[in-house]
C-alpha positions as CSV (number, residue, x, y, z in Angstrom):
1,M,0.0,0.0,0.1
2,A,1.6,3.2,-1.1
3,I,1.6,6.3,1.3
4,T,1.8,9.9,0.0
5,R,1.6,13.0,2.2
6,L,1.6,16.3,0.4
7,G,2.9,19.2,2.1
8,G,6.2,20.8,0.8
9,A,9.2,20.1,2.9
10,N,7.4,17.6,5.0
11,A,6.4,15.3,2.2
12,I,6.4,11.7,3.0
13,T,6.4,8.8,0.3
14,G,6.8,5.2,0.5
15,T,5.3,1.8,0.6
16,I,3.8,-0.2,3.6
17,P,5.1,-3.8,3.5
18,N,2.5,-6.5,3.5
19,S,3.9,-7.8,6.6
20,V,2.6,-4.9,8.6
21,L,-1.0,-5.1,7.4
22,A,-3.7,-6.2,9.9
23,A,-4.8,-9.8,9.6
24,G,-7.7,-10.1,7.2
25,N,-6.6,-7.4,4.9
26,V,-6.6,-8.4,1.2
27,I,-3.1,-8.1,-0.2
28,Q,-3.7,-9.1,-3.9
29,V,-6.5,-10.5,-6.2
30,V,-6.1,-12.6,-9.3
31,Q,-9.1,-13.7,-11.5
32,D,-9.6,-15.8,-14.6
33,T,-12.9,-15.7,-16.5
34,K,-14.1,-18.3,-19.0
35,L,-16.4,-17.1,-21.6
36,D,-16.3,-19.8,-24.2
37,T,-17.6,-23.5,-23.7
38,F,-15.9,-26.7,-22.7
39,S,-16.9,-30.3,-22.8
40,H,-15.6,-33.3,-21.0
41,T,-16.4,-37.1,-21.2
42,S,-14.4,-38.9,-18.6
43,A,-14.4,-40.1,-15.0
44,S,-11.0,-38.7,-14.8
45,L,-10.3,-35.2,-13.5
46,T,-9.3,-32.8,-16.2
47,D,-8.4,-29.2,-16.1
48,I,-11.1,-26.8,-17.4
49,T,-9.1,-24.5,-19.8
50,G,-9.6,-21.0,-18.7
51,L,-10.4,-21.6,-15.1
52,A,-6.9,-21.5,-13.5
53,V,-5.0,-18.6,-11.7
54,T,-1.5,-18.4,-10.4
55,I,-0.7,-16.4,-7.3
56,T,2.6,-16.0,-5.3
57,P,1.8,-15.3,-1.5
58,S,3.9,-12.6,0.1
59,S,4.0,-14.5,3.4
60,T,3.8,-18.0,4.5
61,S,1.1,-17.0,7.2
62,S,-1.2,-15.7,4.2
63,K,-4.5,-17.5,3.7
64,I,-5.8,-17.6,-0.1
65,M,-9.6,-17.2,-0.4
66,I,-10.8,-19.0,-3.6
67,Q,-14.1,-18.1,-5.1
68,A,-15.6,-19.8,-8.3
69,S,-18.8,-19.7,-10.0
70,V,-19.0,-22.4,-12.7
71,T,-22.0,-23.0,-15.1
72,V,-22.5,-26.7,-15.7
73,G,-24.8,-28.6,-18.2
74,G,-25.2,-32.3,-18.9
75,G,-26.9,-34.5,-21.3
76,Q,-27.7,-37.8,-19.7
77,A,-29.9,-38.9,-16.7
78,D,-28.7,-40.4,-13.5
79,K,-25.1,-39.1,-14.1
80,N,-22.8,-36.9,-12.0
81,Y,-21.2,-33.8,-13.5
82,L,-18.6,-33.0,-10.9
83,L,-16.1,-30.2,-10.1
84,A,-12.8,-30.1,-8.1
85,V,-10.8,-27.4,-6.7
86,T,-7.1,-28.1,-6.7
87,R,-3.9,-26.5,-5.7
88,G,-1.6,-27.7,-8.4
89,D,-3.1,-31.0,-9.1
90,T,-4.0,-31.8,-5.5
91,E,-7.6,-31.6,-4.6
92,I,-8.0,-29.4,-1.6
93,Y,-11.8,-29.0,-1.2
94,K,-14.1,-32.0,-1.4
95,A,-16.5,-33.7,0.7
96,D,-15.9,-36.7,3.1
97,Q,-16.7,-40.1,1.8
98,S,-20.2,-40.8,3.3
99,G,-20.9,-44.0,1.5
100,S,-19.0,-46.9,0.1
101,N,-19.6,-46.0,-3.6
102,R,-20.5,-42.2,-3.4
103,Q,-18.2,-40.0,-5.2
104,R,-16.6,-37.0,-3.4
105,A,-16.5,-33.5,-5.0
106,G,-16.1,-29.8,-4.2
107,G,-19.1,-28.9,-6.5
108,G,-21.2,-30.1,-9.4
109,I,-24.6,-31.5,-10.2
110,H,-26.5,-35.0,-10.5
111,Y,-29.3,-35.3,-12.9
112,M,-32.1,-37.5,-11.6
113,H,-33.1,-40.7,-12.9
114,G,-35.7,-40.7,-15.9
115,I,-34.7,-37.5,-17.4
116,S,-33.6,-38.3,-21.0
117,Q,-32.1,-34.9,-22.2
118,M,-30.9,-32.1,-20.0
119,Q,-31.6,-28.6,-21.4
120,G,-30.7,-26.7,-18.2
121,T,-27.6,-25.3,-16.8
122,Y,-26.8,-25.0,-13.2
123,S,-24.4,-22.5,-11.7
124,T,-22.2,-24.0,-8.9
125,N,-20.6,-21.6,-6.5
126,I,-17.5,-22.5,-4.5
127,M,-15.8,-20.6,-1.6
128,Y,-12.8,-22.1,0.3
129,L,-10.1,-20.6,2.5
130,D,-6.8,-22.3,1.8
131,S,-3.7,-22.2,4.0
132,P,-0.9,-23.0,1.6
133,S,2.0,-22.0,4.0
134,S,4.1,-21.0,0.9
135,T,5.7,-18.0,-0.8
136,S,6.1,-19.9,-4.1
137,A,3.9,-19.5,-7.1
138,I,0.6,-21.4,-6.6
139,T,-1.8,-22.5,-9.3
140,Y,-5.5,-22.9,-8.3
141,K,-7.7,-24.8,-10.8
142,I,-11.3,-25.9,-11.3
143,K,-11.2,-29.3,-12.8
144,A,-14.1,-31.5,-14.3
145,Q,-15.2,-35.0,-13.9
146,S,-18.3,-36.8,-15.3
147,S,-19.8,-40.2,-14.9
148,S,-18.1,-42.4,-17.5
149,G,-19.4,-41.8,-20.9
150,A,-21.4,-38.9,-20.0
151,T,-20.6,-35.5,-21.6
152,M,-20.4,-32.6,-19.3
153,W,-20.6,-29.0,-20.5
154,I,-19.2,-25.8,-19.0
155,N,-21.0,-22.6,-19.9
156,R,-23.9,-24.1,-22.1
157,T,-26.8,-26.5,-22.0
158,G,-26.4,-30.3,-22.2
159,D,-28.6,-30.5,-25.4
160,G,-26.6,-28.0,-27.5
161,T,-29.7,-26.6,-29.0
162,D,-29.1,-23.1,-30.7
163,D,-32.2,-21.2,-30.3
164,G,-33.7,-18.1,-28.4
165,N,-34.8,-20.3,-25.6
166,R,-31.2,-21.2,-24.7
167,A,-28.3,-19.1,-23.2
168,S,-24.7,-19.3,-22.7
169,F,-23.1,-18.3,-19.4
170,P,-19.7,-17.2,-18.1
171,S,-17.6,-18.9,-15.4
172,S,-14.9,-17.6,-13.2
173,I,-12.3,-18.2,-10.6
174,T,-11.1,-15.6,-8.2
175,V,-8.2,-15.9,-5.6
176,M,-7.4,-13.3,-2.9
177,E,-4.3,-13.3,-0.8
178,I,-5.5,-12.5,2.8
179,A,-3.0,-11.3,5.4
180,G,-2.6,-14.1,8.0
181,W,-3.5,-14.3,11.6
């Protein structure tokens, strides 16, 4: 944060180091916005192009607030269309395993049984406070995973119809370095 005091001979200029900012202050913000579409047909986690940001924390005590809004569409009933939040390629935000076969995720949707063609889109909002304990560059990503053989879409409907009753949507990921406490 720059300081400037105007006043002739008593002028003061300089920069306040991040280390003296009060805990909870935002030090820096980085965002990536995805405006085009993306499709994925695999049970393996895959990077969603355009939804990754790199930030270099100024202190090991800093926290990183991750906020993402991702629009998901799918085309098959009784399938999962899942999202993961990763630091590098390591998942850092997902549910505990609450069943022997249930998948774990950081966000996403599940289309119910009996619906043959999905025309809707669903916005998944994610917020997570990470403690990376690092001053090295860190890349946070949103990754996609669908039920095997099911096509997952980002930023459009599952059926792909191009008419006035359909819309495309944006998605984004924003990370903020927060002074540690």
